[in-house]
Backbone bond lengths (Angstrom), bond angles and torsions (degrees), N, CA, C in turn:
res aa  C-N    CA-C-N  psi(-1)  N-CA   C-N-CA  omega(-1)  CA-C   N-CA-C  phi
1 X - - - 1.469 - - 1.531 110.77 -
2 X 1.356 115.37 -39.80 1.457 119.89 -178.24 1.529 111.06 -63.42
3 X 1.345 115.82 -44.13 1.453 118.51 -177.26 1.519 111.74 -65.52
4 X 1.358 117.32 -30.56 1.454 120.25 177.32 1.532 110.73 -67.14
5 X 1.339 115.50 -40.91 1.467 119.55 179.00 1.525 110.78 -65.57
6 X 1.336 116.32 -42.46 1.460 120.21 179.97 1.534 111.00 -66.01
7 X 1.347 115.80 -39.10 1.460 119.86 177.93 1.528 110.81 -63.84
8 X 1.338 115.74 -43.52 1.462 120.33 179.28 1.529 110.67 -65.54
9 X 1.343 115.94 -37.30 1.462 120.19 177.87 1.524 110.34 -64.87
10 X 1.338 116.50 -42.48 1.459 120.48 177.66 1.520 112.06 -62.44
11 X 1.346 115.56 -41.83 1.465 119.72 177.64 1.527 110.88 -63.97
12 X 1.338 115.54 -40.07 1.463 119.40 179.65 1.517 112.03 -63.73
13 X 1.344 116.64 -45.43 1.468 120.08 179.22 1.530 110.80 -65.41
14 X 1.338 115.59 -41.28 1.457 118.98 177.36 1.515 111.95 -62.69
15 X 1.339 115.82 -42.29 1.460 120.49 177.83 1.513 112.12 -64.65
16 X 1.339 116.71 -37.23 1.462 120.39 178.89 1.527 110.17 -64.03
17 X 1.339 116.27 -47.09 1.465 120.06 179.70 1.527 111.07 -62.88
18 X 1.345 115.79 -39.91 1.472 119.65 178.38 1.523 110.44 -64.86
19 X 1.340 116.82 -42.57 1.459 120.72 178.47 1.520 111.55 -62.40
20 X 1.340 116.46 -42.19 1.465 120.37 177.42 1.524 110.62 -61.61
21 X 1.340 115.91 -42.03 1.461 120.21 -179.68 1.525 111.05 -65.08
22 X 1.330 116.70 -42.95 1.468 120.86 179.79 1.526 110.56 -63.72
23 X 1.342 116.21 -46.27 1.460 120.17 -178.96 1.528 110.45 -65.34
24 X 1.337 116.56 -43.50 1.466 119.79 179.37 1.525 111.48 -64.45
25 X 1.337 116.54 -40.60 1.462 120.54 179.20 1.524 110.96 -62.13
26 X 1.332 116.27 -42.67 1.462 120.28 178.70 1.517 111.91 -60.82
27 X 1.349 116.35 -44.35 1.464 119.66 -179.99 1.524 111.45 -68.39
28 X 1.340 116.31 -39.72 1.463 119.33 -179.01 1.523 111.72 -68.25
29 X 1.330 117.18 -39.52 1.465 120.83 -177.35 1.527 112.14 -64.40
30 X 1.329 116.14 -27.69 1.461 119.21 178.73 1.529 111.42 -70.34
31 X 1.335 115.95 -21.08 1.476 118.96 -179.58 1.517 110.49 -138.12
32 X 1.345 116.00 33.89 1.465 120.14 -172.63 1.526 112.47 -60.26
33 X 1.333 117.44 -33.51 1.463 120.27 -177.80 1.521 112.90 -88.60
34 X 1.325 116.76 -6.86 1.460 119.44 -172.24 1.517 114.16 -110.82
35 X 1.338 118.49 -16.48 1.457 120.12 -176.11 1.529 112.61 -57.75
36 X 1.344 119.20 -50.44 1.473 117.89 179.06 1.518 112.86 -60.47
37 X 1.357 116.87 -39.87 1.470 119.57 179.91 1.528 111.10 -65.79
38 X 1.332 116.30 -38.15 1.465 120.03 179.14 1.521 110.12 -63.02
39 X 1.330 116.14 -45.75 1.462 119.93 -178.91 1.522 110.46 -63.64
40 X 1.334 117.14 -45.96 1.468 120.69 -179.30 1.523 111.50 -60.39
41 X 1.316 116.91 -37.50 1.463 120.99 -173.92 1.523 112.76 -74.39
42 X 1.331 117.46 -33.45 1.465 119.70 -169.33 1.527 113.81 -112.50
43 X 1.323 118.43 31.34 1.465 118.81 -177.24 1.529 112.96 -123.80
44 X 1.308 117.34 18.00 1.456 119.66 -172.54 1.525 113.49 -72.61
45 X 1.320 118.69 -14.79 1.457 121.95 173.60 1.525 107.59 -130.04
46 X 1.351 118.65 155.19 1.467 120.46 178.54 1.520 113.30 -56.53
47 X 1.343 116.61 -36.79 1.464 119.80 -179.13 1.523 111.08 -66.83
48 X 1.329 116.65 -46.44 1.467 119.67 178.76 1.525 110.86 -66.20
49 X 1.331 116.78 -36.05 1.453 119.98 177.48 1.514 111.90 -64.80
50 X 1.333 116.27 -41.96 1.466 120.57 179.03 1.530 111.19 -63.05
51 X 1.326 116.43 -44.70 1.464 120.64 179.21 1.527 111.49 -65.32
52 X 1.340 116.02 -41.58 1.461 120.28 179.34 1.524 110.78 -63.46
53 X 1.327 116.80 -46.21 1.460 120.73 178.65 1.512 112.50 -61.58
54 X 1.337 116.45 -38.83 1.468 120.95 -179.98 1.519 111.06 -65.22
55 X 1.327 116.87 -49.35 1.467 121.53 -176.44 1.530 111.03 -65.98
56 X 1.339 116.92 -46.59 1.464 119.69 -177.94 1.525 111.39 -64.47
57 X 1.329 117.15 -41.21 1.461 119.76 179.46 1.525 110.82 -66.06
58 X 1.333 116.52 -38.33 1.463 119.83 177.20 1.523 111.24 -64.11
59 X 1.334 117.02 -33.88 1.463 120.73 -177.72 1.522 112.68 -77.07
60 X 1.338 117.06 -43.10 1.470 118.63 -176.07 1.524 112.02 -98.63
61 X 1.354 116.78 -0.32 1.466 122.10 172.54 1.524 112.40 58.01
62 X 1.316 116.88 40.41 1.462 119.46 178.85 1.520 110.38 -157.42
63 X 1.335 116.59 104.29 1.465 119.49 174.99 1.526 109.63 -68.04
64 X 1.347 116.05 -34.37 1.468 119.42 178.30 1.526 110.60 -63.34
65 X 1.349 116.79 -39.09 1.454 120.58 179.79 1.520 111.77 -62.64
66 X 1.324 117.27 -45.02 1.465 121.19 179.52 1.527 110.44 -66.53
67 X 1.343 116.66 -39.09 1.461 120.30 178.43 1.521 110.99 -64.04
68 X 1.340 116.74 -42.55 1.466 120.73 -179.81 1.528 110.82 -65.28
69 X 1.352 117.09 -39.03 1.464 120.19 176.07 1.529 109.85 -61.72
70 X 1.330 116.75 -41.79 1.465 120.92 179.26 1.525 110.73 -62.93
71 X 1.344 116.36 -42.81 1.465 120.27 178.02 1.526 110.04 -61.29
72 X 1.331 116.43 -40.89 1.459 120.64 178.87 1.522 112.54 -63.99
73 X 1.341 116.51 -41.22 1.468 120.40 179.89 1.522 111.62 -67.34
74 X 1.336 116.21 -40.49 1.466 119.89 177.60 1.520 109.77 -66.92
75 X 1.329 116.67 -40.79 1.461 121.73 179.19 1.529 111.13 -60.85
76 X 1.344 116.17 -36.17 1.466 121.03 -179.02 1.522 112.77 -84.58
77 X 1.332 117.16 -3.75 1.454 120.59 -179.44 1.506 113.89 80.09
78 X 1.346 118.04 10.06 1.460 121.75 -178.88 1.522 112.38 -84.47
79 X 1.335 117.26 -13.13 1.456 121.60 179.30 1.521 107.72 -148.01
80 X 1.335 116.33 142.70 1.458 119.07 179.38 1.520 110.68 -79.89
81 X 1.323 115.22 158.26 1.464 120.17 177.78 1.528 110.84 -59.56
82 X 1.334 117.69 -43.33 1.464 121.59 -178.22 1.532 111.18 -60.92
83 X 1.350 116.56 -40.14 1.466 120.22 179.70 1.533 111.55 -66.75
84 X 1.326 117.67 -27.64 1.465 120.73 -176.76 1.526 112.62 -72.36
85 X 1.338 117.06 -21.84 1.467 119.69 -175.19 1.521 112.30 -63.66
86 X 1.330 117.13 -38.76 1.462 119.68 177.54 1.519 111.20 -61.54
87 X 1.338 116.11 -39.23 1.462 120.52 179.08 1.529 110.64 -64.30
88 X 1.334 116.66 -41.42 1.465 120.97 179.52 1.530 110.25 -62.31
89 X 1.326 116.33 -44.55 1.475 120.13 177.92 1.527 110.51 -60.85
90 X 1.333 116.37 -42.93 1.461 120.45 179.81 1.516 112.85 -66.52
91 X 1.337 116.94 -35.27 1.469 119.46 -179.78 1.523 111.24 -64.87
92 X 1.335 116.70 -33.34 1.463 119.61 177.12 1.521 111.80 -66.18
93 X 1.340 116.36 -33.27 1.471 119.88 177.72 1.526 110.39 -77.58
94 X 1.325 116.85 -43.43 1.466 121.05 -176.68 1.510 113.87 -62.90
95 X 1.342 117.13 -28.55 1.469 119.62 -178.49 1.521 112.38 -68.47
96 X 1.339 117.16 -16.12 1.467 119.79 179.64 1.528 112.17 -79.08
97 X 1.334 117.43 -16.37 1.466 120.18 -176.92 1.525 111.12 -63.25
98 X 1.341 116.44 -45.30 1.460 120.26 179.39 1.520 111.10 -59.36
99 X 1.332 116.23 -43.44 1.467 120.44 179.35 1.521 111.31 -61.89
100 X 1.334 116.83 -41.11 1.458 120.22 179.34 1.526 111.16 -61.82
101 X 1.338 116.29 -42.74 1.463 120.34 -179.67 1.526 110.86 -65.88
102 X 1.336 116.72 -45.97 1.462 120.47 -176.35 1.526 112.53 -71.06
103 X 1.336 117.75 -26.71 1.466 120.32 -178.36 1.525 112.64 -72.40
104 X 1.340 117.18 -11.59 1.470 120.26 178.61 1.521 110.69 -63.30
105 X 1.339 116.04 -30.24 1.464 119.96 174.96 1.509 114.19 81.52
106 X 1.323 118.29 39.80 1.463 121.01 178.68 1.532 109.56 -93.87
107 X 1.348 116.05 56.29 1.462 120.40 -174.43 1.518 112.28 -65.00
108 X 1.337 117.37 -20.42 1.463 119.12 179.67 1.523 112.28 -69.06
109 X 1.329 117.08 -7.98 1.458 120.36 -179.40 1.525 112.65 -85.52
110 X 1.346 118.13 -7.33 1.467 117.79 -171.04 1.526 112.63 -64.51
111 X 1.337 117.88 -38.97 1.460 119.59 -178.70 1.529 111.91 -69.49
112 X 1.360 119.31 -48.22 1.473 118.65 175.86 1.528 112.86 -59.95
113 X 1.353 117.28 -37.28 1.466 120.42 -179.28 1.530 110.62 -65.58
114 X 1.328 117.11 -41.75 1.466 120.55 179.73 1.531 110.31 -64.87
115 X 1.329 116.38 -45.07 1.468 120.14 179.81 1.527 110.80 -63.04
116 X 1.350 116.45 -46.42 1.464 120.62 179.51 1.520 110.82 -62.82
117 X 1.347 116.97 -40.38 1.455 120.50 179.72 1.522 112.29 -61.95
118 X 1.340 116.52 -42.33 1.467 120.70 178.56 1.529 110.47 -63.73
119 X 1.338 116.56 -44.82 1.467 121.01 -179.26 1.533 110.90 -61.50
120 X 1.329 117.27 -46.54 1.465 121.00 -179.09 1.530 111.05 -64.91
121 X 1.337 117.00 -38.62 1.464 120.64 -179.93 1.522 111.39 -64.97
122 X 1.333 116.72 -33.52 1.459 120.94 -177.10 1.527 111.63 -79.32
123 X 1.343 116.88 -41.77 1.460 119.99 -169.72 1.532 114.64 -95.94
124 X 1.323 118.37 -22.91 1.455 119.36 178.33 1.521 110.25 -81.81
125 X 1.325 116.73 154.14 1.449 121.88 -176.76 1.535 110.72 -120.76
126 X 1.316 114.81 158.88 1.457 120.19 178.34 1.523 111.15 67.01
127 X 1.314 114.97 -147.75 1.461 119.58 -178.89 1.519 112.57 -68.45
128 X 1.338 116.91 -19.03 1.466 119.45 -177.36 1.526 111.98 -66.64
129 X 1.337 116.34 -24.10 1.464 118.32 -179.06 1.527 111.42 -65.89
130 X 1.341 116.35 -20.94 1.452 119.39 179.25 1.525 112.17 -72.01
131 X 1.336 116.74 -15.32 1.475 119.62 171.49 1.527 108.55 -61.59
132 X 1.328 115.63 -42.90 1.462 120.24 177.90 1.514 111.58 -62.34
133 X 1.338 116.78 -38.25 1.459 120.38 178.90 1.527 110.86 -63.94
134 X 1.340 116.64 -40.44 1.460 120.67 178.31 1.530 111.03 -64.56
135 X 1.329 117.14 -42.38 1.471 121.10 179.05 1.532 110.37 -66.13
136 X 1.329 116.57 -39.63 1.463 121.09 177.94 1.528 110.69 -61.33
137 X 1.326 116.47 -43.98 1.462 120.22 177.51 1.512 112.11 -62.32
138 X 1.343 116.02 -38.53 1.464 121.19 178.20 1.526 110.51 -60.28
139 X 1.326 116.35 -44.79 1.462 120.21 178.13 1.511 111.94 -65.28
140 X 1.342 117.50 -38.79 1.463 121.18 179.36 1.528 111.34 -63.38
141 X 1.322 117.02 -34.90 1.468 121.20 178.73 1.526 110.40 -62.90
142 X 1.323 116.97 -46.04 1.464 119.95 -179.58 1.529 111.46 -67.03
143 X 1.322 117.25 -35.78 1.460 120.18 175.59 1.524 110.23 -63.54
144 X 1.328 116.71 -41.05 1.461 121.22 179.09 1.528 111.05 -64.76
145 X 1.328 117.33 -39.65 1.464 120.65 177.81 1.529 111.40 -63.13
146 X 1.325 116.27 -36.75 1.461 120.46 176.46 1.535 110.42 -62.69
147 X 1.338 116.81 -41.47 1.469 120.91 177.87 1.532 111.07 -64.40
148 X 1.331 116.14 -40.94 1.469 120.15 179.99 1.523 110.55 -63.36
149 X 1.328 117.57 -43.50 1.459 121.00 178.97 1.526 111.34 -61.51
150 X 1.331 117.05 -41.95 1.466 120.44 179.28 1.526 111.09 -68.35
151 X 1.322 116.94 -34.05 1.459 120.27 179.47 1.521 111.77 -68.68
152 X 1.337 116.91 -37.32 1.455 120.77 -176.44 1.528 112.46 -80.76
153 X 1.333 117.76 -18.82 1.471 120.70 -178.65 1.531 112.20 -58.05
154 X 1.354 120.53 -50.31 1.474 119.65 177.99 1.525 113.15 -66.32
155 X 1.363 115.83 -35.40 1.463 119.21 -179.43 1.526 111.93 -64.59
156 X 1.324 115.93 -29.69 1.472 119.73 -177.98 1.522 112.11 -64.38
157 X 1.326 117.06 -20.63 1.466 120.24 179.54 1.508 113.94 -89.83
158 X 1.326 117.38 -3.49 1.466 121.13 -178.42 1.529 110.04 -90.91
159 X 1.353 117.51 122.33 1.475 121.24 -174.93 1.531 113.07 -56.81
160 X 1.352 117.89 -41.67 1.458 119.79 -176.29 1.524 111.52 -64.80
161 X 1.350 116.55 -35.47 1.454 120.64 -179.67 1.523 110.39 -67.51
162 X 1.324 115.66 -42.27 1.466 120.34 177.82 1.529 110.85 -65.08
163 X 1.328 116.47 -39.64 1.466 120.07 -177.96 1.532 111.08 -65.43
164 X 1.333 116.67 -41.37 1.469 120.45 178.91 1.526 110.58 -61.72
165 X 1.345 116.17 -45.89 1.466 119.76 -178.99 1.526 111.39 -69.04
166 X 1.336 116.53 -37.90 1.469 120.24 178.47 1.530 110.31 -63.75
167 X 1.326 116.31 -40.39 1.466 120.48 178.83 1.528 110.23 -63.32
168 X 1.323 115.81 -42.57 1.464 119.96 178.54 1.525 111.20 -64.69
169 X 1.343 116.44 -36.03 1.466 120.37 -179.80 1.517 111.10 -64.75
170 X 1.336 116.04 -33.40 1.466 120.28 -178.36 1.525 112.48 -86.06
171 X 1.308 117.47 -5.95 1.464 122.19 179.13 1.530 108.27 -129.50
172 X 1.342 116.75 88.20 1.476 121.49 -172.99 1.527 113.92 -54.11
173 X 1.333 117.69 -35.45 1.465 119.44 -178.92 1.529 111.47 -61.48
174 X 1.339 116.72 -35.30 1.458 120.09 177.03 1.527 110.74 -66.74
175 X 1.340 115.40 -39.05 1.461 119.71 176.90 1.514 111.67 -63.08
176 X 1.338 116.22 -42.82 1.469 120.83 178.03 1.528 109.99 -61.93
177 X 1.328 115.76 -44.91 1.470 120.20 -179.76 1.525 110.80 -62.95
178 X 1.341 116.51 -43.65 1.468 120.58 -179.80 1.524 110.82 -61.92
179 X 1.334 117.19 -44.84 1.461 121.14 179.17 1.516 112.23 -63.71
180 X 1.344 116.65 -40.85 1.463 120.85 -178.66 1.527 111.12 -66.94
181 X 1.337 116.58 -45.62 1.468 120.48 -177.78 1.527 110.97 -66.50
182 X 1.339 116.86 -46.01 1.464 120.07 -178.21 1.527 111.13 -63.34
183 X 1.332 116.73 -41.88 1.470 120.12 179.52 1.521 111.15 -66.85
184 X 1.322 116.67 -39.22 1.463 120.01 178.21 1.531 110.86 -64.43
185 X 1.341 116.69 -35.26 1.462 120.54 -177.85 1.526 112.04 -73.09
186 X 1.346 116.14 -43.94 1.469 118.78 -175.71 1.526 112.17 -97.89
187 X 1.339 116.57 -0.66 1.476 124.52 175.84 1.534 113.00 51.39
188 X 1.318 116.70 38.75 1.466 120.42 176.97 1.516 109.71 -151.66
189 X 1.337 116.18 105.49 1.462 119.60 177.67 1.522 110.76 -68.76
190 X 1.336 117.07 -29.76 1.468 120.42 178.43 1.525 110.73 -63.74
191 X 1.335 117.08 -42.93 1.463 120.92 179.47 1.523 110.43 -62.53
192 X 1.333 117.26 -43.86 1.461 120.64 179.16 1.523 111.05 -65.69
193 X 1.326 116.67 -39.43 1.464 120.61 178.72 1.523 111.21 -63.98
194 X 1.336 116.93 -43.61 1.464 119.67 179.44 1.525 111.45 -66.72
195 X 1.335 117.82 -36.44 1.464 120.82 174.84 1.526 109.98 -62.19
196 X 1.333 116.55 -40.17 1.465 121.13 177.73 1.520 111.23 -63.29
197 X 1.332 117.09 -40.58 1.465 121.33 178.21 1.525 110.75 -62.59
198 X 1.341 116.80 -41.51 1.468 120.44 178.38 1.522 110.27 -64.71
199 X 1.334 117.85 -43.60 1.462 121.57 178.64 1.527 110.93 -59.62
200 X 1.340 115.37 -44.47 1.465 119.57 -179.99 1.522 111.11 -66.73
201 X 1.323 117.54 -40.26 1.464 121.62 -178.81 1.528 111.73 -63.51
202 X 1.334 117.05 -29.29 1.457 121.03 179.82 1.522 112.47 -93.88
203 X 1.327 116.47 9.20 1.454 120.45 175.74 1.512 114.71 75.68
204 X 1.329 117.32 17.38 1.461 120.41 -176.83 1.525 112.68 -88.89
205 X 1.319 116.80 -18.86 1.462 120.84 176.76 1.522 107.65 -145.15
206 X 1.352 116.54 140.45 1.463 118.66 -179.83 1.524 110.35 -83.65
207 X 1.330 116.31 175.90 1.465 120.43 -174.23 1.524 111.26 -64.69
208 X 1.347 117.45 -39.11 1.464 120.19 179.41 1.531 110.80 -60.37
209 X 1.346 115.81 -45.22 1.462 119.86 178.79 1.504 111.84 -65.57
210 X 1.340 117.10 -38.05 1.467 120.87 179.36 1.533 110.50 -64.44
211 X 1.325 117.47 -39.67 1.467 121.05 179.61 1.527 110.23 -64.65
212 X 1.341 116.85 -38.31 1.465 120.11 176.94 1.529 110.65 -60.51
213 X 1.337 116.62 -41.17 1.469 120.39 178.64 1.525 110.12 -66.15
214 X 1.349 116.68 -39.75 1.470 121.06 178.13 1.531 110.49 -59.15
215 X 1.342 116.11 -43.54 1.464 120.38 178.00 1.528 109.98 -60.38
216 X 1.346 115.78 -42.76 1.457 119.93 177.84 1.519 112.31 -63.49
217 X 1.342 116.81 -36.25 1.464 121.09 177.28 1.520 110.94 -55.06
218 X 1.337 115.06 -46.72 1.458 119.65 -176.69 1.524 112.33 -65.06
219 X 1.324 115.85 -30.86 1.464 119.03 177.39 1.533 109.92 -75.92
220 X 1.326 116.82 -43.51 1.461 121.13 -178.19 1.514 113.59 -63.88
221 X 1.334 116.90 -30.65 1.468 119.57 -177.16 1.528 112.58 -70.04
222 X 1.338 117.61 -15.21 1.467 120.25 179.24 1.526 112.16 -74.06
223 X 1.336 116.97 -15.50 1.468 119.96 -179.79 1.528 110.98 -59.05
224 X 1.342 116.00 -38.36 1.467 120.18 -179.40 1.526 111.38 -60.93
225 X 1.329 116.80 -43.65 1.470 119.52 -179.44 1.523 111.22 -68.97
226 X 1.336 117.17 -33.97 1.472 120.01 177.55 1.525 109.99 -63.98
227 X 1.340 116.34 -44.58 1.471 120.35 178.89 1.528 110.32 -63.14
228 X 1.351 116.18 -41.07 1.463 120.18 -178.48 1.528 111.80 -65.32
229 X 1.334 117.13 -24.97 1.463 120.56 -176.13 1.522 113.24 -87.97
230 X 1.331 117.20 -6.43 1.472 120.11 -179.56 1.533 109.91 -63.39
231 X 1.315 115.58 128.00 1.460 120.55 177.63 1.508 115.15 79.74
232 X 1.342 117.75 8.34 1.467 121.28 -179.24 1.532 110.01 -97.21
233 X 1.344 118.14 167.74 1.468 120.69 177.11 1.530 112.18 -62.63
234 X 1.316 115.12 171.09 1.456 121.96 -174.92 1.521 112.82 -57.27
235 X 1.339 117.34 -43.23 1.465 120.40 -178.06 1.516 112.02 -58.93
236 X 1.322 117.15 -41.73 1.462 121.03 179.70 1.523 110.77 -67.45
237 X 1.323 116.93 -38.22 1.477 120.16 177.19 1.530 110.28 -63.49
238 X 1.328 116.15 -35.43 1.472 119.67 177.79 1.525 111.53 -65.44
239 X 1.340 117.19 -35.26 1.473 120.37 176.67 1.523 109.88 -60.95
240 X 1.331 117.09 -47.14 1.466 121.00 179.96 1.523 111.07 -63.34
241 X 1.336 117.03 -42.52 1.466 120.68 178.74 1.526 110.87 -62.42
242 X 1.330 116.54 -43.17 1.463 120.63 178.74 1.525 110.57 -60.68
243 X 1.332 116.92 -41.76 1.464 121.42 178.81 1.524 110.58 -60.22
244 X 1.328 116.91 -44.86 1.465 121.36 179.78 1.525 110.83 -63.32
245 X 1.336 116.59 -49.58 1.472 120.47 -176.98 1.522 110.96 -63.37
246 X 1.336 117.65 -42.90 1.460 121.00 179.57 1.536 111.21 -57.93
247 X 1.327 116.83 -47.91 1.463 120.18 -175.20 1.519 112.22 -74.61
248 X 1.336 117.52 -35.93 1.467 120.00 178.55 1.529 110.59 -68.99
249 X 1.327 116.86 -45.26 1.471 119.83 179.23 1.527 111.42 -65.00
250 X 1.346 116.18 -38.12 1.467 118.89 176.91 1.514 111.42 -60.95
251 X 1.329 116.66 -44.29 1.464 120.52 178.16 1.508 112.06 -64.47
252 X 1.333 117.39 -42.87 1.465 121.26 -179.80 1.524 111.40 -63.84
253 X 1.334 116.70 -34.51 1.465 120.25 179.76 1.525 112.06 -69.91
254 X 1.339 117.67 -34.08 1.454 121.40 -177.46 1.526 112.76 -85.37
255 X 1.327 117.46 -27.89 1.465 121.61 -171.33 1.533 114.28 -54.30
256 X 1.347 119.54 -43.45 1.475 118.16 -179.28 1.535 113.75 -70.07
257 X 1.333 117.47 -13.90 1.463 120.89 -173.91 1.532 112.08 -116.27
258 X 1.337 116.96 27.36 1.459 120.16 -176.14 1.526 111.93 -59.73
259 X 1.324 117.35 -42.17 1.473 120.37 -177.82 1.524 111.24 -62.85
260 X 1.331 116.93 -45.39 1.461 120.46 178.39 1.514 111.91 -66.57
261 X 1.329 116.76 -38.02 1.462 121.15 178.14 1.522 110.49 -66.09
262 X 1.345 116.34 -38.43 1.465 120.61 177.34 1.532 110.38 -63.24
263 X 1.333 116.35 -38.83 1.469 120.03 178.08 1.528 110.71 -63.54
264 X 1.327 116.54 -38.58 1.466 120.61 177.45 1.526 110.68 -63.32
265 X 1.317 116.97 -42.73 1.465 120.89 179.86 1.527 111.23 -65.72
266 X 1.322 117.46 -36.10 1.471 120.85 176.64 1.527 110.11 -65.75
267 X 1.332 116.36 -33.79 1.464 120.64 -178.84 1.528 110.63 -63.43
268 X 1.335 117.40 -31.22 1.459 120.57 178.57 1.530 111.80 -70.47
269 X 1.320 117.42 -16.39 1.467 120.92 173.93 1.514 113.75 88.82
270 X 1.337 114.61 -175.25 1.457 121.66 -177.75 1.518 111.52 90.23
271 X 1.342 116.60 169.55 1.455 119.28 176.50 1.518 109.05 -73.25
272 X 1.330 116.50 176.49 1.460 119.18 -172.90 1.528 111.82 -65.09
273 X 1.342 117.66 -30.78 1.459 119.79 176.53 1.518 111.38 -62.55
274 X 1.318 116.49 -43.39 1.475 121.09 177.12 1.527 110.13 -65.88
275 X 1.330 117.25 -36.91 1.461 120.86 179.26 1.531 111.50 -64.74
276 X 1.330 116.87 -37.65 1.465 120.26 176.02 1.531 110.14 -64.15
277 X 1.339 116.37 -43.98 1.469 120.42 177.27 1.529 110.42 -62.19
278 X 1.333 116.86 -38.34 1.468 121.06 177.32 1.523 110.84 -63.27
279 X 1.333 116.52 -41.75 1.462 119.98 179.19 1.527 110.73 -63.30
280 X 1.321 116.36 -37.88 1.474 121.07 177.83 1.525 110.22 -62.23
281 X 1.341 116.26 -45.06 1.462 121.25 179.39 1.524 111.32 -64.28
282 X 1.338 116.79 -50.93 1.465 120.40 -175.53 1.520 111.72 -65.52
283 X 1.326 116.47 -40.45 1.464 119.87 -179.70 1.526 111.08 -59.30
284 X 1.322 116.61 -49.30 1.465 120.42 -178.31 1.521 111.80 -70.08
285 X 1.338 116.67 -38.52 1.461 120.20 -179.25 1.524 110.86 -66.11
286 X 1.326 117.16 -47.74 1.467 121.19 -178.90 1.530 110.28 -65.00
287 X 1.335 117.11 -43.19 1.469 120.87 -178.86 1.525 111.10 -61.60
288 X 1.332 116.83 -43.20 1.464 120.42 -178.39 1.524 111.73 -70.85
289 X 1.344 116.67 -44.21 1.463 120.01 -178.49 1.522 111.86 -67.82
290 X 1.338 117.46 -27.23 1.464 120.38 179.10 1.527 111.29 -68.11
291 X 1.337 116.50 -31.84 1.465 120.95 -178.23 1.527 111.37 -91.37
292 X 1.327 116.74 -27.28 1.463 122.62 -172.88 1.537 114.54 -48.90
293 X 1.361 121.24 -46.28 1.477 119.15 -178.59 1.531 113.12 -68.21
294 X 1.334 116.14 -17.00 1.467 119.76 -174.33 1.527 111.96 -112.03
295 X 1.346 115.86 25.56 1.465 120.02 -175.01 1.523 112.26 -58.12
296 X 1.332 118.08 -44.07 1.465 120.67 -177.51 1.520 111.41 -64.12
297 X 1.327 116.67 -40.62 1.463 119.91 179.35 1.529 110.87 -69.91
298 X 1.333 115.28 -35.24 1.461 119.20 177.81 1.531 110.03 -65.75
299 X 1.323 116.58 -38.77 1.467 120.39 177.13 1.527 110.50 -61.23
300 X 1.339 117.39 -40.46 1.463 120.81 178.13 1.522 111.14 -65.41
301 X 1.341 116.06 -36.14 1.464 120.09 178.07 1.532 110.57 -63.56
302 X 1.328 116.53 -44.65 1.463 120.40 179.31 1.527 110.51 -62.97
303 X 1.328 116.30 -40.73 1.468 119.82 178.65 1.529 110.95 -65.09
304 X 1.329 116.41 -32.54 1.473 120.19 177.36 1.525 110.59 -70.72
305 X 1.344 115.79 -40.29 1.470 119.83 178.68 1.515 111.17 -67.62
306 X 1.341 116.42 -39.78 1.481 121.49 -178.68 1.528 108.57 -121.44
307 X 1.330 117.08 77.83 1.473 120.31 -177.02 1.528 112.09 -78.05
308 X 1.304 114.63 167.31 1.465 120.02 175.02 1.528 108.92 -71.43
309 X 1.317 115.24 140.52 1.466 119.76 178.61 1.528 109.38 -77.02
310 X 1.313 114.61 134.12 1.457 119.10 177.96 1.532 110.22 -74.58
311 X 1.302 114.70 139.85 1.470 119.56 -179.94 1.513 110.27 -65.54
């Protein structure tokens, strides 16, 4: 019985990642030639950079994708390192949009979305057919979430599984570590966040433990930008370093106040799944807005930490 649940869980996570990739590919293909130009044009101030990063990440459902594009632009000399910081802050906010939409729990839409996506992909022409691909990916995500929920249902009755999660809930650092490692392995903070929402909805982890995992998600997602910066010029390496420092410091600032933060999320209402999604939104929004007024000084700090090598 256990192996069936684990197999179904693996299929669900794989399906979720595939659905995210399909949906992101559809959105990117509709503007594949314009994304770099859009970013370059609208990042001349921290505020415009933050808004641009938020909107683009919400549209293509990938903070890592927007960060990698920023690293590429800085590497090519098309954008300065300082201008990229606003985009990085915005990408952290934009990644919460997908979680907010998926936490509504409209799983009954997966079949109509898949059918509509196939029809649009077949009958539309040119770049418009990628609208169908995005809708198809959206439906695949909800189907994958249904598989994950069914996989976790039998596990919830096993004492050892509950004990492991309960122990992690009472030790926030373990939750942070679990979220960081899992996100680094599957390279999708959204997938880890949605898995956390399902765990919380089934009573397997409390809100405090879920918030610890969310914090870990944000740290784990920086691995992608670090890998993307390998072998790039100094400016691009500074973008990756800034991404790491921003997310690690944000997590460290919230970690001592998880209980109070959880109480704030409960005050906003909704079931525990919605509360986890709320914590994801508030954590990223507060972390980004706290740094936003000091973007120029933060850029100088990164340049001081990673200076140019003297000839």
